[in-house]
C-alpha positions in Angstrom: 0.0 0.0 0.0 1.3 3.4 -0.9 2.1 5.4 2.2 1.0 8.9 2.8 4.1 11.2 2.7 4.8 13.8 5.3 6.3 16.0 2.7 2.9 16.4 1.0 0.6 16.7 4.0 -1.7 19.8 3.9 -1.4 20.2 7.7 1.7 18.9 9.2 5.2 19.8 10.6 6.3 20.7 7.1 5.5 24.2 5.7 5.5 24.8 2.0 7.3 28.0 1.0 6.6 28.6 -2.8 7.8 31.6 -4.8 5.0 34.0 -5.5 5.7 33.8 -9.3 5.2 29.9 -9.2 1.5 30.3 -8.5 0.5 30.9 -12.2 0.0 28.4 -15.0 3.1 28.0 -17.0 3.9 28.1 -20.6 4.4 24.8 -22.5 8.1 25.4 -22.6 8.4 25.4 -18.8 6.7 22.1 -18.7 9.4 20.6 -20.9 11.7 20.7 -17.9 9.9 17.8 -16.5 10.1 15.6 -19.6 13.6 13.9 -19.0 12.2 11.0 -17.2 9.5 10.5 -19.9 11.9 9.9 -22.9 11.7 13.5 -23.9 7.9 13.5 -24.3 6.0 16.7 -24.3 3.3 17.1 -21.7 0.6 16.4 -24.3 2.4 13.2 -25.4 2.7 12.1 -21.8 -0.9 12.8 -21.0 -1.9 10.7 -24.0 0.0 7.8 -22.6 -1.4 8.4 -19.0 -5.0 8.3 -20.5 -4.2 5.0 -22.2 -2.9 3.5 -19.0 -6.1 4.7 -17.2 -8.3 3.1 -19.8 -6.4 -0.1 -19.5 -7.1 0.0 -15.8 -10.9 0.4 -16.6 -11.5 4.1 -16.6 -14.3 4.8 -19.0 -14.1 7.1 -22.1 -16.8 9.2 -20.5 -14.8 9.7 -17.3 -11.8 10.6 -19.4 -13.8 13.3 -21.4 -15.2 15.0 -18.5 -11.8 15.2 -16.9 -9.9 16.3 -20.0 -10.5 20.1 -19.4 -8.9 19.8 -16.0 -5.9 17.6 -17.0 -3.6 20.7 -17.6 0.0 21.3 -16.5 0.6 24.0 -13.9 4.3 24.7 -13.2 3.2 26.5 -10.0 2.2 23.2 -8.5 5.6 21.7 -9.3 7.4 24.7 -8.0 5.5 24.4 -4.7 6.6 20.7 -4.5 10.2 21.5 -5.3 10.2 24.6 -3.0 9.1 22.9 0.3 11.3 23.7 3.1 11.0 22.2 6.6 11.1 23.9 9.9 11.7 21.8 12.9 9.8 22.5 16.0 10.0 21.1 19.6 7.1 18.6 20.2 5.7 20.6 23.0 5.5 23.7 20.8 3.9 21.8 17.8 1.5 20.1 20.1 0.5 23.2 22.0 -0.5 24.7 18.6 -2.0 21.7 16.9 -3.5 20.0 19.9 -4.9 23.3 21.3 -7.9 23.1 23.5 -10.3 24.4 20.9 -9.6 21.4 18.8 -10.2 19.0 21.7 -13.5 20.7 22.5 -14.6 20.8 18.7 -13.6 17.1 18.4 -15.8 16.3 21.5 -18.6 18.4 20.1 -18.4 16.5 16.7 -18.5 13.2 18.6 -21.8 14.3 20.2 -23.3 15.8 17.0 -22.6 12.8 14.8 -22.9 10.2 17.7 -24.9 7.7 15.4 -22.1 7.6 12.8 -19.2 7.5 15.3 -20.9 4.7 17.2 -21.6 2.9 13.9 -17.8 3.4 12.8 -16.5 2.0 16.1 -18.9 -1.0 15.8 -17.9 -1.7 12.3 -14.2 -1.1 12.3 -13.1 -0.8 16.0 -11.7 2.6 15.8 -12.6 4.9 18.8 -14.3 8.1 18.0 -11.6 10.2 19.5 -9.0 8.7 17.2 -11.2 9.7 14.1 -11.9 13.0 15.5 -8.3 13.9 16.2 -7.3 13.3 12.5 -10.3 15.2 11.4 -9.4 18.2 13.4 -5.7 18.1 12.5 -6.1 17.6 8.8 -8.8 20.2 8.0 -10.1 21.7 11.2 -13.3 19.6 10.6 -13.6 20.7 6.9 -12.9 24.3 7.3 -9.4 24.1 5.4 -9.4 21.4 2.7 -7.6 23.3 0.1 -8.8 25.4 -2.9 -6.9 24.0 -5.9 -8.2 21.8 -8.7 -7.1 18.3 -7.8 -6.7 16.9 -11.3 -4.4 19.7 -12.3 -2.3 19.2 -9.3 -2.0 15.4 -9.7 -1.2 15.5 -13.5 1.4 18.3 -13.0 3.2 16.2 -10.3 2.8 13.1 -12.5 4.7 14.8 -15.2 7.4 16.1 -13.0 10.2 13.6 -12.4 10.5 13.7 -8.6 7.6 11.3 -7.8 6.2 10.6 -11.2 5.1 7.0 -10.9 3.4 7.7 -7.5 1.3 10.6 -9.0 0.6 8.8 -12.2 -1.1 6.2 -9.9 -2.9 8.9 -8.0 -4.2 10.5 -11.2 -5.6 7.3 -12.4 -7.2 6.7 -8.9 -8.9 10.1 -9.3 -10.2 9.2 -12.5 -11.7 6.1 -11.1 -13.5 8.2 -8.3 -15.0 10.2 -11.1 -16.0 7.0 -13.0 -17.6 5.6 -9.8 -19.8 8.7 -9.5 -18.5 9.8 -6.1 -17.2 13.2 -7.2 -17.3 15.3 -10.5 -14.1 17.0 -11.9 -15.3 20.4 -10.8 -16.0 19.2 -7.2 -12.4 17.8 -7.0 -10.9 20.8 -5.0 -8.2 20.2 -2.5 -4.5 20.8 -1.4 -1.8 21.5 -3.8 -0.6 17.9 -3.4 -3.8 16.3 -4.7 -5.4 15.2 -1.3 -9.1 15.3 -1.0 -11.7 15.6 1.7 -12.0 16.5 5.3 -9.3 14.1 6.5 -7.1 14.6 3.2 -7.0 11.2 1.5 -4.9 10.7 -1.4 -7.0 9.6 -4.3 -5.8 5.9 -4.0 -6.9 5.9 -0.3 -10.2 7.7 -1.3 -10.9 5.0 -3.9 -10.1 2.1 -1.8 -11.4 3.1 1.6 -14.1 5.8 1.2 -17.5 4.4 2.2 -21.0 5.7 1.8 -22.2 6.2 5.3 -25.2 8.4 4.7 -26.8 6.2 2.2 -27.0 8.6 -0.7 -25.2 6.5 -3.1 -22.1 8.5 -3.1 -18.8 8.5 -1.1 -18.5 12.2 -0.4 -15.6 13.0 1.9 -15.9 16.7 1.1 -19.4 17.5 2.4 -20.8 14.4 4.3 -19.6 14.1 7.8 -21.0 10.5 8.1 -18.9 9.6 5.1 -15.9 11.3 6.5 -16.3 9.4 9.7 -16.9 5.9 8.2 -14.2 6.3 5.5 -11.6 7.5 8.0 -12.4 4.6 10.3 -12.2 2.2 7.5 -8.8 3.5 6.3 -7.4 3.3 9.9 -8.7 -0.1 10.5 -8.2 -1.8 7.2 -5.3 0.2 5.7 -3.4 0.9 8.8 -4.3 -2.3 10.7 -5.8 -0.8 13.9 -6.3 -3.4 16.7 -9.8 -3.2 18.2 -10.0 -2.6 21.8 -6.2 -1.8 22.4 -4.7 1.6 23.5 -2.5 3.8 21.2 -0.6 6.3 23.5 -0.5 7.0 27.2 1.5 9.6 29.0 3.8 8.3 31.7 6.3 9.4 34.2 9.8 7.9 33.8 12.2 7.3 36.7 15.9 8.1 36.3 16.7 4.4 36.6 15.2 3.6 33.2 17.7 2.3 30.8 17.6 5.0 28.3 18.7 3.1 25.4 15.5 1.0 25.6 13.4 4.1 24.8 12.9 3.7 21.1 9.9 2.8 18.9 11.7 -0.2 17.5 12.0 -1.7 21.0 8.9 -3.2 22.9 8.8 -4.5 26.4 5.8 -5.8 28.5 4.3 -3.2 30.7 5.4 -5.3 33.7 9.0 -4.7 32.6 8.5 -0.9 32.2 6.8 -0.9 35.7 9.9 -2.7 37.2 12.0 0.0 35.6 10.2 2.8 37.4 7.6 3.9 34.7 4.3 4.9 36.0 1.1 6.7 34.6 1.4 10.5 34.4 -0.9 10.8 37.6 1.5 8.7 39.4 -0.7 5.3 39.4 1.3 2.2 38.8 1.3 0.5 35.4 -0.6 -2.6 35.2 1.7 -5.6 35.8 0.7 -7.3 32.6 2.2 -8.5 29.3 0.8 -5.9 27.0 3.9 -4.8 24.8 4.7 -1.2 24.6 7.6 1.1 23.4 8.8 4.1 25.5 8.6 7.2 23.4 10.7 10.3 24.4 9.9 12.8 21.6 12.3 15.3 23.2 14.7 13.0 25.1 14.6 12.1 28.8 13.9 15.8 29.9 10.8 16.1 27.9 7.4 14.4 27.9 7.2 10.7 27.9 4.6 8.2 26.5 4.1 4.6 26.2 3.3 3.8 22.6 1.4 0.5 21.8 1.0 -1.3 18.6 -1.8 1.0 17.5 0.6 3.9 17.5 2.0 2.3 14.3 -1.3 3.6 12.6 -0.1 7.1 13.5 3.4 6.7 12.1 1.8 5.1 8.9 -0.6 8.0 8.5 2.2 10.5 8.6 5.9 9.7 8.9 6.8 12.8 10.9 7.2 11.6 14.4 6.1 14.9 15.8 3.0 14.9 13.9 2.2 11.3 14.7 2.7 11.9 18.4 0.7 15.0 18.4 -2.1 13.3 16.6 -2.1 10.4 19.1 -1.9 12.9 22.1 -4.8 15.0 20.8 -6.8 11.8 20.5 -6.2 11.0 24.1 -7.3 14.6 25.1 -10.4 14.2 23.1 -11.0 10.9 24.9 -10.8 12.5 28.2 -7.1 12.5 29.2 -5.4 15.3 31.2 -3.1 17.7 29.6 0.4 16.4 29.4 3.0 17.5 31.9 5.4 20.2 30.6 9.1 20.0 31.3 10.3 21.7 34.5 13.1 23.3 32.5 13.4 24.3 28.8 14.7 21.5 26.7 17.5 22.9 24.5 17.2 22.0 20.8 20.0 22.3 18.3 19.4 24.8 15.6 18.8 23.6 12.1 22.3 24.1 10.7 23.8 22.2 13.6 21.4 19.3 13.3 22.4 19.0 9.6 26.1 19.2 10.8 25.4 16.3 13.3 23.8 14.3 10.6 26.9 14.8 8.3 29.2 13.8 11.1 27.1 10.7 11.8 27.3 9.7 8.2 31.0 10.2 8.2 31.1 7.9 11.3 29.4 5.2 9.2 25.7 5.5 10.3 22.7 5.8 7.9 20.6 8.8 8.8 18.4 8.8 5.7 18.3 12.3 4.1 20.7 15.0 5.5 18.0 17.5 6.1 18.2 18.9 9.7 15.2 16.7 10.6 15.6 14.1 13.3 13.8 11.1 11.8 13.8 7.6 13.2 17.1 6.7 11.3 18.9 9.9 12.6 17.5 9.3 16.2 18.9 5.6 16.1 22.3 6.9 14.9 22.3 9.5 17.6 21.6 6.8 20.1 24.4 4.7 18.8 26.9 7.4 19.3 25.5 8.4 22.8 26.3 4.9 23.7 29.7 5.1 22.2 30.5 8.2 24.2 28.9 7.1 27.5 26.1 9.6 27.3 22.5 9.0 28.3 21.2 7.1 25.3 17.8 8.8 24.8 18.2 9.6 21.1 18.0 13.3 21.7 20.7 15.3 19.8 22.5 17.6 22.2 25.3 20.2 22.1 27.5 17.8 24.1 27.2 15.0 21.6 27.9 17.4 18.7 31.0 18.8 20.5 32.2 15.2 21.1 31.8 14.4 17.4 33.5 17.5 16.3 36.5 16.9 18.4 36.9 13.1 17.9 37.9 11.7 14.5 36.0 8.4 14.0 38.1 5.3 14.4 38.3 2.6 11.8 35.9 0.4 13.9 33.4 3.2 14.3 33.5 4.0 10.6 32.7 0.3 9.8 30.2 -0.4 12.3 26.5 0.3 11.6 24.1 1.4 14.3 23.2 -1.4 16.9 20.2 -3.5 16.2 17.2 -3.0 18.3 16.5 -5.4 20.9 12.9 -6.2 19.8 11.4 -5.2 16.3 8.0 -3.6 16.5 5.1 -5.5 15.0 3.5 -2.7 13.3 5.1 -1.6 10.0 7.5 1.3 10.4 7.4 4.3 8.1 10.6 5.7 6.5 11.9 8.7 8.3 11.9 12.1 6.4 
């Protein structure tokens, strides 16, 4: 299943910064720059081939005809995609803004207003109302901010560009199938610049595969029908993201200083009884159940920041969006909507390395032989694992949080031959849920 990419989310940690001149339709000569991966084809030639591929997958000529006026190239969309820049934030800052009280209250109000649909969705799919409502609020503020660009134009422009051409060719064909099925017409397909649709911002493949008609009108309308949004989102979470009925997803905890910090990692799971023996308690001080339910200890800001137990269902959040900060915020907002207290804030500010120093640290980690993924100043899972490995090497608390002390150690120490050859240590226990790639 194609994964949703954090870099194209409409509401997430990533913020697009396009040039103002990029917002207009381009001349055909500009589109030619995207043809290198298509054998020198013009956009018109490429589009003809894409239409043939869609027809081969069952898209009718009627759907192709009604969509034709919207299948035009827009260089501004491509410029937005290429011009994205990322700005890291501390988890507490991001969560304070995105999981604000008003979203919690609106989520609780939606659960009451659409109680029948939420009850049906939980019965059908096992996904709690708070989980659905949290994604609904984060993705579009419950339908208030779905985007205002023609979806087909965005998709076909990104399909012609060479960065993720194959992915967006598939998404364009899925959008045509949605039209063919009668769920939406081309003029109704308005959304984000990245081609996502509806109040929980589905890529067209997810819309086609998981949208359901929960209001009984014969259409799957995730733009205007709240019941369809609720049922479709529950279906995607349960079926596409493998939600486990009746199990928790995230719980805030207190962590004693006796916890082995190198075990705090989403790739490592232990029974709650083990975490309890290591001094982990619920945030209000109550002891953890002494049971065998597996959980990971998640420290989004290291040992001095908030702490959570992340269960197998948290994998649905990291599959929904591969930004750890977004995923943790979404899970936390769901707990707040479900009635949890606000998280405990750090007693002291948690220092964060500036963007340029995070990039430098990543470069030093690569030089020492570790795989950090993309060197972009963003601490994804691969970068965090490499940080932990170096913390262990230098005898520092191995909580995966990049610090000025670690950077100073790496600046002043040339990596040995052994360090250069050694990969990051393997996790003690692999998570059962599929892990998304880090940004």
